[in-house]
C-alpha positions as CSV (number, residue, x, y, z in Angstrom):
1,X,22.4,16.6,-18.7
2,X,23.0,12.9,-19.2
3,X,22.2,10.5,-16.3
4,X,23.1,6.9,-15.8
5,X,19.5,5.9,-16.7
6,X,19.5,7.9,-19.9
7,X,22.9,6.4,-20.8
8,X,21.5,2.9,-20.3
9,X,18.3,3.8,-22.2
10,X,20.5,4.7,-25.2
11,X,22.0,1.2,-25.2
12,X,19.5,-1.2,-23.9
13,X,15.8,-1.8,-24.2
14,X,13.6,-4.0,-21.9
15,X,10.3,-5.6,-22.9
16,X,6.9,-4.8,-21.4
17,X,7.0,-8.1,-19.4
18,X,9.8,-6.8,-17.3
19,X,7.9,-3.7,-16.4
20,X,4.7,-5.6,-15.6
21,X,6.7,-8.0,-13.3
22,X,8.4,-5.1,-11.5
23,X,5.1,-3.3,-11.0
24,X,3.5,-6.4,-9.5
25,X,6.5,-7.1,-7.3
26,X,6.3,-3.5,-6.0
27,X,2.6,-4.1,-4.9
28,X,3.5,-7.4,-3.3
29,X,6.5,-5.9,-1.4
30,X,4.3,-3.0,-0.2
31,X,1.7,-5.4,1.2
32,X,4.6,-7.4,2.7
33,X,6.0,-4.4,4.6
34,X,2.6,-3.8,6.2
35,X,2.2,-7.5,7.2
36,X,5.7,-7.8,8.6
37,X,5.2,-4.6,10.6
38,X,2.2,-6.3,12.2
39,X,4.4,-9.3,13.1
40,X,6.9,-7.0,14.7
41,X,4.1,-5.4,16.8
42,X,2.2,-8.6,17.9
43,X,5.5,-10.3,18.9
44,X,6.5,-7.4,21.0
45,X,9.7,-6.9,18.9
46,X,9.3,-3.2,18.1
47,X,12.4,-2.3,20.2
48,X,14.2,-5.5,19.4
49,X,16.7,-3.2,17.8
50,X,16.7,-0.3,20.3
51,X,18.6,2.1,17.9
52,X,18.2,3.3,14.4
53,X,19.7,3.2,11.7
54,X,22.0,0.7,13.4
55,X,20.5,-2.0,15.6
56,X,22.6,-1.1,18.6
57,X,25.1,1.7,19.2
58,X,28.0,-0.6,18.2
59,X,26.4,-3.0,15.7
60,X,24.3,-2.7,12.5
61,X,22.8,-6.2,13.0
62,X,21.4,-7.7,16.2
63,X,23.6,-9.7,18.5
64,X,22.8,-13.2,19.7
65,X,21.9,-11.9,23.2
66,X,19.1,-9.9,21.7
67,X,17.3,-13.1,20.8
68,X,14.1,-13.5,18.7
69,X,12.9,-9.9,19.1
70,X,16.1,-8.5,17.7
71,X,16.0,-10.9,14.7
72,X,12.3,-10.1,14.0
73,X,12.8,-6.3,14.1
74,X,16.0,-6.5,12.0
75,X,14.2,-8.8,9.5
76,X,11.6,-6.1,9.0
77,X,14.4,-3.5,8.4
78,X,15.9,-5.8,5.8
79,X,12.6,-6.0,4.0
80,X,12.9,-2.3,3.5
81,X,16.1,-3.0,1.7
82,X,14.3,-5.5,-0.5
83,X,11.6,-3.0,-1.2
84,X,14.3,-0.5,-2.3
85,X,15.7,-3.1,-4.7
86,X,12.2,-3.8,-6.2
87,X,11.4,-0.1,-6.6
88,X,14.9,0.4,-8.2
89,X,14.0,-2.4,-10.6
90,X,10.7,-0.7,-11.4
91,X,12.4,2.6,-12.2
92,X,15.0,1.0,-14.5
93,X,12.4,-1.2,-16.2
94,X,10.1,1.9,-16.8
95,X,13.0,3.9,-18.2
96,X,14.3,1.2,-20.5
97,X,11.1,0.6,-22.3
98,X,11.2,1.2,-26.0
99,X,8.6,4.0,-25.5
100,X,8.8,5.0,-21.8
101,X,5.7,6.4,-20.3
102,X,6.0,9.7,-18.3
103,X,3.1,8.6,-16.0
104,X,4.7,5.2,-15.1
105,X,8.1,6.8,-14.5
106,X,6.5,9.4,-12.2
107,X,4.8,6.6,-10.3
108,X,8.0,4.6,-9.9
109,X,10.0,7.6,-8.7
110,X,7.1,8.5,-6.3
111,X,7.4,5.0,-4.8
112,X,11.1,5.6,-4.2
113,X,10.5,8.8,-2.2
114,X,7.7,7.2,-0.2
115,X,10.0,4.3,0.7
116,X,12.5,6.9,2.0
117,X,9.7,8.6,3.9
118,X,8.6,5.3,5.4
119,X,12.1,4.4,6.5
120,X,12.6,7.8,8.2
121,X,9.2,7.5,10.0
122,X,10.3,4.0,11.1
123,X,13.5,5.4,12.6
124,X,11.5,8.1,14.4
125,X,9.2,5.3,15.7
126,X,12.2,3.7,17.4
127,X,13.6,7.0,18.7
128,X,10.2,7.9,20.2
129,X,10.1,4.5,21.9
130,X,7.0,3.3,20.0
131,X,4.8,6.3,20.6
132,X,1.4,5.1,19.3
133,X,0.9,8.3,17.3
134,X,4.2,7.7,15.5
135,X,3.4,4.0,15.0
136,X,0.1,5.1,13.4
137,X,2.0,7.5,11.1
138,X,4.4,4.6,10.2
139,X,1.4,2.5,9.2
140,X,-0.2,5.3,7.1
141,X,3.1,5.9,5.4
142,X,3.1,2.2,4.4
143,X,-0.5,2.6,3.2
144,X,0.6,5.6,1.1
145,X,3.4,3.4,-0.4
146,X,0.8,0.7,-1.3
147,X,-1.5,3.2,-2.9
148,X,1.4,4.6,-5.0
149,X,2.3,1.1,-6.0
150,X,-1.3,0.2,-7.0
151,X,-1.6,3.4,-9.1
152,X,1.6,2.6,-10.9
153,X,0.5,-1.0,-11.5
154,X,-2.8,0.2,-13.0
155,X,-0.9,2.6,-15.3
156,X,1.2,-0.3,-16.5
157,X,-1.6,-2.8,-17.0
158,X,-4.3,-0.6,-18.5
159,X,-5.8,-2.0,-21.7
160,X,-4.7,-0.6,-25.0
161,X,-8.2,0.4,-26.3
162,X,-10.7,0.0,-23.5
163,X,-14.2,1.0,-24.7
164,X,-16.2,3.1,-22.1
165,X,-19.1,1.0,-20.8
166,X,-22.6,2.7,-21.3
167,X,-23.9,3.8,-17.9
168,X,-27.2,5.5,-17.2
169,X,-25.4,7.8,-14.6
170,X,-21.7,7.7,-15.0
171,X,-21.1,10.6,-12.7
172,X,-22.8,8.7,-9.9
173,X,-20.5,5.7,-10.4
174,X,-17.4,8.0,-10.3
175,X,-18.7,9.8,-7.2
176,X,-19.5,6.6,-5.4
177,X,-16.0,5.1,-6.2
178,X,-14.3,8.2,-4.8
179,X,-16.5,8.1,-1.7
180,X,-15.6,4.4,-1.3
181,X,-11.9,5.2,-1.5
182,X,-12.2,8.1,0.9
183,X,-14.2,6.1,3.4
184,X,-11.7,3.2,3.2
185,X,-8.9,5.7,4.0
186,X,-10.9,7.0,7.0
187,X,-11.4,3.4,8.1
188,X,-7.6,2.9,8.1
189,X,-7.0,6.1,10.1
190,X,-9.6,5.0,12.7
191,X,-8.1,1.6,12.7
192,X,-4.8,3.1,13.9
193,X,-6.7,4.5,16.9
194,X,-8.1,1.0,17.6
195,X,-4.6,-0.4,17.5
196,X,-3.1,2.6,19.4
197,X,-5.5,2.1,22.3
198,X,-5.4,-1.7,22.3
199,X,-3.1,-4.2,24.1
200,X,-0.5,-4.8,21.4
201,X,1.9,-2.0,22.1
202,X,4.7,-3.5,20.0
203,X,7.1,-4.2,22.9
204,X,7.1,-6.1,26.2
205,X,8.1,-3.0,28.2
206,X,5.7,-0.2,29.3
207,X,4.7,1.6,26.2
208,X,2.1,4.4,26.3
209,X,-1.2,4.0,24.6
210,X,-3.7,6.4,23.0
211,X,-6.2,7.8,25.6
212,X,-9.2,6.3,23.9
213,X,-11.8,3.7,25.2
214,X,-10.8,0.7,23.1
215,X,-14.3,-0.7,22.8
216,X,-15.8,2.6,21.8
217,X,-13.2,3.2,19.1
218,X,-13.7,-0.3,17.9
219,X,-17.5,0.3,17.5
220,X,-16.8,3.5,15.5
221,X,-14.4,1.5,13.3
222,X,-17.2,-1.0,12.7
223,X,-19.8,1.6,11.9
224,X,-17.5,3.2,9.3
225,X,-16.8,-0.2,7.8
226,X,-20.6,-0.8,7.5
227,X,-20.9,2.5,5.8
228,X,-18.2,1.6,3.3
229,X,-20.0,-1.7,2.6
230,X,-23.2,0.1,1.8
231,X,-21.3,2.5,-0.5
232,X,-19.7,-0.5,-2.2
233,X,-23.0,-2.1,-2.7
234,X,-24.5,1.0,-4.3
235,X,-21.5,1.3,-6.6
236,X,-21.9,-2.3,-7.6
237,X,-25.5,-1.7,-8.5
238,X,-24.6,1.4,-10.5
239,X,-22.1,-0.4,-12.7
240,X,-23.2,-2.3,-15.9
241,X,-23.2,-6.1,-15.7
242,X,-20.1,-7.7,-17.1
243,X,-17.9,-4.5,-17.1
244,X,-14.4,-4.7,-15.7
245,X,-15.3,-2.1,-13.1
246,X,-18.2,-4.2,-11.8
247,X,-16.0,-7.3,-11.6
248,X,-13.3,-5.4,-9.7
249,X,-15.9,-3.9,-7.3
250,X,-17.3,-7.4,-6.7
251,X,-13.9,-8.7,-5.8
252,X,-13.4,-5.8,-3.5
253,X,-16.6,-6.4,-1.6
254,X,-15.8,-10.1,-1.2
255,X,-12.4,-9.2,0.4
256,X,-14.1,-6.5,2.4
257,X,-16.6,-8.9,3.9
258,X,-13.9,-11.4,4.7
259,X,-11.9,-8.7,6.4
260,X,-14.9,-7.7,8.5
261,X,-15.3,-11.3,9.6
262,X,-11.7,-11.4,10.7
263,X,-12.0,-8.1,12.5
264,X,-15.1,-9.2,14.3
265,X,-13.5,-12.5,15.3
266,X,-10.4,-10.8,16.7
267,X,-12.5,-8.3,18.7
268,X,-14.5,-11.1,20.3
269,X,-11.5,-13.3,21.1
270,X,-9.1,-10.9,22.9
271,X,-7.1,-10.1,19.8
272,X,-5.1,-13.3,19.2
273,X,-1.8,-12.5,17.3
274,X,-2.6,-14.6,14.2
275,X,-6.0,-12.9,13.8
276,X,-4.3,-9.5,14.2
277,X,-1.8,-10.3,11.4
278,X,-4.6,-11.6,9.2
279,X,-6.5,-8.4,9.8
280,X,-3.5,-6.3,8.8
281,X,-3.1,-8.3,5.6
282,X,-6.8,-7.8,5.0
283,X,-6.5,-4.0,5.6
284,X,-3.7,-3.9,3.0
285,X,-5.8,-5.8,0.4
286,X,-8.9,-3.7,1.1
287,X,-7.0,-0.5,0.7
288,X,-5.3,-1.7,-2.5
289,X,-8.7,-2.8,-3.8
290,X,-10.3,0.5,-3.0
291,X,-7.6,2.4,-4.9
292,X,-7.9,0.0,-7.8
293,X,-11.7,0.3,-8.0
294,X,-11.6,4.1,-8.2
295,X,-9.1,4.0,-11.0
296,X,-10.9,1.3,-13.0
297,X,-14.3,3.0,-12.6
298,X,-12.8,6.3,-13.9
299,X,-11.2,4.5,-16.8
300,X,-14.4,2.6,-17.6
301,X,-16.4,5.9,-17.7
302,X,-13.8,7.9,-19.7
303,X,-12.3,5.2,-21.8
304,X,-9.0,3.4,-21.7
305,X,-5.7,5.0,-22.5
306,X,-3.0,3.3,-24.7
307,X,-0.9,0.7,-23.1
308,X,2.5,1.6,-21.8
309,X,4.4,0.0,-24.7
310,X,2.0,1.5,-27.3
311,X,2.1,5.2,-26.5
312,X,2.6,7.6,-29.3
313,X,6.2,8.6,-29.9
314,X,6.0,12.3,-29.1
315,X,4.6,11.7,-25.7
316,X,6.5,8.4,-25.0
317,X,9.9,9.8,-25.7
318,X,9.5,12.6,-23.3
319,X,11.7,12.0,-20.2
320,X,10.6,12.5,-16.6
321,X,12.3,15.4,-14.9
322,X,14.0,13.1,-12.4
323,X,15.8,11.5,-15.3
324,X,17.1,14.7,-16.9
């Protein structure tokens, strides 16, 4: 069955640069949705638009009487629309390549469905009047979107003929990279408990909090972060000097240490809003870095795959199921 995308693909071809730009934009937009969500929370604008999908029962957009909180919450909703445009661009760019990649198309479509999931969870968050558990699910859905965007980006940018780096124990490097990514995800989950039991409820009204001792959960969060740092150091030592995987791991560790410093600062200074937003930005960068590290380490061990625009014709011309 012919679809609009297959019809376009039969008439137009886009270059690899458009695909690369769209993949980068999707990663940036996924980070942006996490950061703006933090702005909504620390400014107490979570219920600035008290209804969903419209802002009020009568209006899609906020009214002047709703003030800054309504504008901030509505701005975050508009960013979801921008994210949809970016992901749509990525889907079209992936399909209109001269030799489209099945893996890249799957990643692009996966982002679309995760955007839909994130929007629905965001609506439930409003309906549940900022339940901390639903807020945590909203953040984790955004983290899933970011992971999907990073995976797609790595599929787009992979080198054409990357030679495996000689490693004394390649299995150890792969295992450590997987442990690092799993530990970072656990760190994100525990971080939602820190947020859910902390003072920034997301609205100026009385919003329930998670029944955890904030200081105790924060200590657990810090211990897990220290464990991830140790695993990252072991991974760095296991990778050969000068390899792409080692460079990527080094960048990850630098960002991780900076993130830890911001987290320590905010914990000791009563969680100032700017520090909380910076910590959310750091959490997005750390998570994206962890996903990227595990992919690059695996590729460095097993060898690179052909670049998206150089795939062999029999595989490249196969069309993803969503496009048939």
